[in-house]
C-alpha positions as CSV (number, residue, x, y, z in Angstrom):
1,M,-17.8,-15.8,10.3
2,D,-14.9,-13.9,9.6
3,F,-14.4,-16.1,6.4
4,V,-18.2,-15.1,5.1
5,K,-17.3,-11.1,5.8
6,R,-14.1,-11.6,3.9
7,K,-16.0,-13.5,1.1
8,Q,-18.8,-11.1,0.5
9,I,-16.1,-8.2,0.5
10,R,-14.3,-9.5,-2.5
11,L,-15.7,-9.5,-6.1
12,Q,-17.3,-12.9,-6.9
13,D,-15.2,-14.9,-9.7
14,F,-12.7,-11.7,-10.0
15,Q,-9.0,-12.9,-9.9
16,Y,-7.4,-9.6,-9.1
17,K,-4.5,-10.4,-11.9
18,K,-4.9,-7.3,-13.9
19,G,-6.4,-3.9,-13.8
20,C,-5.9,-0.7,-11.6
21,F,-6.2,-1.4,-7.7
22,F,-6.4,1.2,-4.6
23,I,-4.4,-0.6,-1.8
24,T,-4.2,0.6,2.0
25,I,-2.3,-1.4,4.3
26,C,-2.1,-0.5,7.9
27,S,0.9,-1.0,10.2
28,N,0.4,-3.6,13.0
29,N,-1.7,-2.4,15.7
30,R,-1.7,0.9,13.7
31,L,1.6,2.1,15.7
32,P,2.9,5.2,13.9
33,L,6.0,3.3,12.7
34,F,6.4,5.4,9.4
35,G,6.8,8.8,10.3
36,D,5.0,11.8,11.5
37,V,2.9,14.4,9.5
38,Y,3.8,18.0,10.1
39,V,2.9,21.3,8.3
40,G,5.7,23.3,6.5
41,Q,5.2,26.3,4.4
42,G,1.4,25.9,4.4
43,L,1.3,21.8,3.6
44,C,1.0,19.3,5.0
45,S,3.3,16.1,4.5
46,C,4.6,13.0,6.2
47,R,8.2,13.0,7.7
48,L,9.1,9.7,7.1
49,S,11.1,7.5,9.9
50,E,13.8,5.0,8.5
51,T,10.7,2.3,8.4
52,G,8.8,4.8,6.5
53,K,11.7,5.5,4.2
54,I,12.0,1.6,3.3
55,V,8.3,1.5,3.0
56,K,8.4,4.0,0.4
57,N,11.6,2.9,-1.3
58,E,10.5,-0.8,-1.8
59,L,6.8,0.5,-3.1
60,L,8.7,2.2,-5.8
61,N,11.1,-0.6,-6.4
62,L,8.3,-3.4,-7.1
63,P,8.1,-2.2,-10.7
64,L,11.5,-3.0,-11.2
65,R,11.0,-6.4,-9.7
66,Y,7.7,-7.0,-11.6
67,P,8.0,-5.1,-14.7
68,Y,3.8,-5.7,-15.5
69,I,3.2,-3.4,-12.7
70,I,3.0,0.6,-12.4
71,I,2.7,2.6,-9.1
72,R,0.4,5.3,-10.3
73,K,0.1,7.2,-7.1
74,Y,1.0,6.7,-3.3
75,C,1.0,8.3,-0.1
76,V,3.0,7.1,3.0
77,M,1.2,8.3,6.5
78,P,2.5,7.4,9.8
79,D,0.5,4.3,10.2
80,H,-0.4,3.2,6.9
81,I,0.2,3.4,3.2
82,H,-2.1,4.2,0.6
83,F,-1.3,3.5,-3.2
84,I,-2.7,3.1,-7.0
85,I,-0.9,-0.4,-8.7
86,D,-1.7,-0.9,-12.1
87,I,-1.2,-4.8,-13.1
88,I,-0.7,-5.0,-16.7
89,P,-1.5,-8.3,-18.7
90,K,1.7,-10.2,-18.5
91,R,3.5,-11.9,-21.2
92,R,5.2,-15.1,-21.1
93,E,8.8,-14.0,-21.0
94,Q,8.1,-11.6,-17.9
95,S,9.4,-13.0,-14.6
96,P,9.0,-13.0,-11.6
97,R,5.6,-13.6,-12.1
98,P,3.2,-13.4,-8.9
99,T,0.1,-13.9,-10.3
100,S,-2.3,-11.6,-8.5
101,C,-2.2,-8.4,-6.4
102,A,-2.4,-10.4,-3.2
103,E,1.0,-12.0,-4.2
104,I,2.6,-8.7,-5.0
105,I,1.2,-7.2,-1.4
106,C,2.4,-10.4,0.0
107,A,6.0,-10.1,-1.3
108,Y,5.8,-6.3,-0.6
109,K,4.9,-6.9,2.8
110,S,7.9,-9.5,3.5
111,V,10.7,-7.3,2.0
112,T,9.6,-4.3,3.9
113,T,9.2,-6.2,7.4
114,K,12.7,-8.2,6.6
115,K,14.6,-4.7,5.6
116,A,12.9,-2.8,8.6
117,N,13.6,-5.4,11.4
118,A,17.5,-5.5,9.9
119,I,17.8,-1.9,10.5
120,D,15.9,-1.6,13.9
121,N,17.7,-5.1,14.9
122,K,14.3,-6.1,15.8
123,P,14.1,-9.7,14.5
124,G,10.6,-11.2,14.3
125,R,8.5,-8.0,14.9
126,K,5.6,-7.4,12.7
127,I,5.1,-3.9,11.0
128,W,2.1,-4.7,9.3
129,Q,-1.6,-5.9,9.8
130,S,-2.3,-9.4,8.4
131,R,-5.3,-7.9,6.1
132,Y,-5.2,-5.0,3.6
133,F,-8.0,-3.2,1.9
134,D,-8.0,-3.5,-1.8
135,R,-10.5,-2.0,-4.5
136,S,-10.8,-2.6,-8.3
137,I,-10.9,0.9,-9.8
138,R,-13.4,0.4,-12.3
139,N,-13.4,3.9,-14.4
140,I,-11.7,7.4,-14.8
141,D,-14.0,9.4,-12.6
142,E,-13.1,6.8,-9.7
143,Y,-9.6,7.0,-10.1
144,N,-9.5,10.8,-10.2
145,R,-11.5,10.6,-6.6
146,I,-9.1,8.2,-5.5
147,C,-6.0,10.3,-6.5
148,A,-7.2,13.1,-4.9
149,Y,-7.9,11.2,-1.7
150,I,-4.5,10.1,-1.8
151,D,-3.1,13.5,-2.1
152,E,-5.2,14.9,0.7
153,N,-4.5,12.3,3.1
154,P,-1.8,14.2,4.9
155,Q,-3.8,17.5,5.4
156,K,-6.8,15.1,6.9
157,W,-4.6,13.5,9.0
158,K,-5.0,16.0,12.2
159,R,-8.8,16.1,11.9
160,D,-9.6,12.4,11.2
161,E,-9.6,10.4,14.6
162,L,-9.3,7.0,12.6
163,H,-6.2,8.3,10.5
164,Y,-7.6,6.9,7.2
């Protein structure tokens, strides 16, 4: 049943190999591993833990590792991360070469987990849920709405019981 639900969510015959995608990845069991939300000078933001700093830094390092991607916008929250990734069609000479959004996310989750566990001396700990949310961004209006959502996420944290 779970497989059927998952298949219905994904776009039929879409390869997720190029384009702009809105990604949300949650921490394992929604634990607040990445920091906490605080209000300072009238603005809300997330004060990052050491694990949260790794999550942020490795996200920003993805384009160095994969030169055909751009991180357009992001927000690290206590128990999840939102970002927009733009996968630009590859040229043959580029490498390393994951071929889909899923492979990039898998590599990102692996690197962040290893680094966070090494710093915290917690080998084998899962910091991410096994799945993630992705959405292909289809037009500029949708892109602008998602950017606003990411920007406003810290301000909504205290009001939103689900913390998305």
